[in-house]
Structures are given as C-alpha cells and as structure tokens.
C-alpha positions in Angstrom: 4.7 -14.7 5.0 4.0 -11.2 6.3 0.7 -9.6 5.4 0.3 -5.9 5.7 -3.2 -4.4 5.8 -3.4 -0.6 5.7 -6.7 1.1 6.0 -6.5 4.7 4.7 -9.0 7.6 4.9 -8.9 10.3 2.3 -11.2 13.2 1.5 -13.6 11.7 -1.0 -13.3 14.7 -3.2 -9.6 14.0 -3.6 -9.7 10.2 -4.0 -9.9 10.0 -7.8 -7.1 12.4 -8.2 -4.9 10.5 -5.7 -5.5 7.2 -7.4 -4.6 8.7 -10.7 -1.4 10.1 -9.3 -0.5 6.8 -7.8 -1.1 5.1 -11.2 0.9 7.7 -13.1 3.9 7.3 -10.6 4.3 3.6 -11.3 5.0 2.9 -7.7 2.7 -0.1 -7.5 4.3 -2.1 -10.3 7.7 -1.1 -9.1 6.9 -2.4 -5.6 5.7 -5.6 -7.1 9.2 -6.1 -8.6 10.9 -5.7 -5.3 12.7 -8.7 -3.9 10.5 -10.7 -1.5 7.2 -9.1 -2.7 4.4 -11.6 -3.3 1.7 -9.0 -4.0 0.8 -5.4 -3.5 -2.7 -4.0 -4.1 -4.3 -0.6 -3.6 -8.1 -0.7 -3.6 -11.0 1.6 -3.0 -13.9 0.5 -0.8 -17.1 -0.1 -2.7 -19.2 0.7 0.4 -17.3 3.5 2.2 -16.5 6.6 0.3 -13.0 7.9 1.0 -11.7 4.6 2.3 -8.7 2.9 0.6 -6.9 -0.3 1.4 -3.4 -1.3 0.7 -2.9 -5.1 1.0 0.7 -6.4 0.8 2.2 -9.8 1.0 5.9 -10.3 1.6 8.0 -13.5 1.8 9.4 -12.4 5.2 10.0 -9.5 7.6 13.4 -8.8 6.1 11.9 -8.1 2.7 9.2 -5.8 4.2 11.9 -3.9 6.2 14.0 -3.5 3.0 10.9 -2.1 1.2 10.2 0.3 4.0 13.7 1.8 3.5 13.3 2.1 -0.3 12.3 4.7 -2.8 8.9 3.2 -3.6 7.8 3.3 0.1 9.0 6.9 0.4 7.3 7.9 -2.8 3.9 6.4 -1.8 4.3 8.0 1.7 5.0 11.4 0.2 1.9 11.2 -2.0 -0.2 10.1 0.9 1.0 13.0 3.0 0.3 15.5 0.2 -3.4 14.3 0.1 -3.8 14.3 3.9 -4.4 10.6 4.1 -4.7 9.0 7.6 -3.7 5.4 8.0 -4.0 2.5 10.3 -1.5 -0.3 9.6 -1.6 -3.9 10.8 0.9 -6.6 10.3 0.2 -10.3 10.3 2.4 -13.3 10.1 0.7 -16.1 8.1 1.4 -19.4 6.3 -0.5 -20.6 3.3 -3.0 -23.4 3.8 -2.7 -25.6 0.7 
C-alpha cells in the first residue's frame, strides 16, 4: 500500500471558500472511485489555522501514478494553485498489520 500525506498551507481567510469549492467540484468522491484507491481524505487542522491535510491510500504505486495523470488530480491541483496553496508531500510504503 502507498500512503500519501500532503501538508498544505492556505491563507486562513480563504480556507472556508476553498473547502467549499472542493466539495462543490466532486473531486474527492470521484478520486475515491478511481481504480486502486483505498481512501482519500481532505481535512483541516483543529489546532493550526490555515493548515490542511490530504491523506491518501493507494493499493500500489501504479494506481497512484495513474491518478497523478488523471483529471481529478489536475482539477485539485488547479484549485490549489488558484488559492495559493503551498504543499509538502511525502510518500510512504506500508503494509497493514492485522
């Protein structure tokens, strides 16, 4: 499994508007339907104003790479650029401990 953790910084005054735009776009549920996606979450920090996190889980690197070439990735990236969001992205390879 590939885990993506993206820490994003947005102007706190624009955060609510950005989250609304993301919800209206339907990009999150569309991404969750992509082949190989396990989960995709966008969350705002409760303790750090203007801090957002995208947490993604993919079955494998091929699924993540296909996502990164697709329309949902491009749409989210475009919205992020429009709002001046700065990101730090980290990838992890993991296996579930059952």
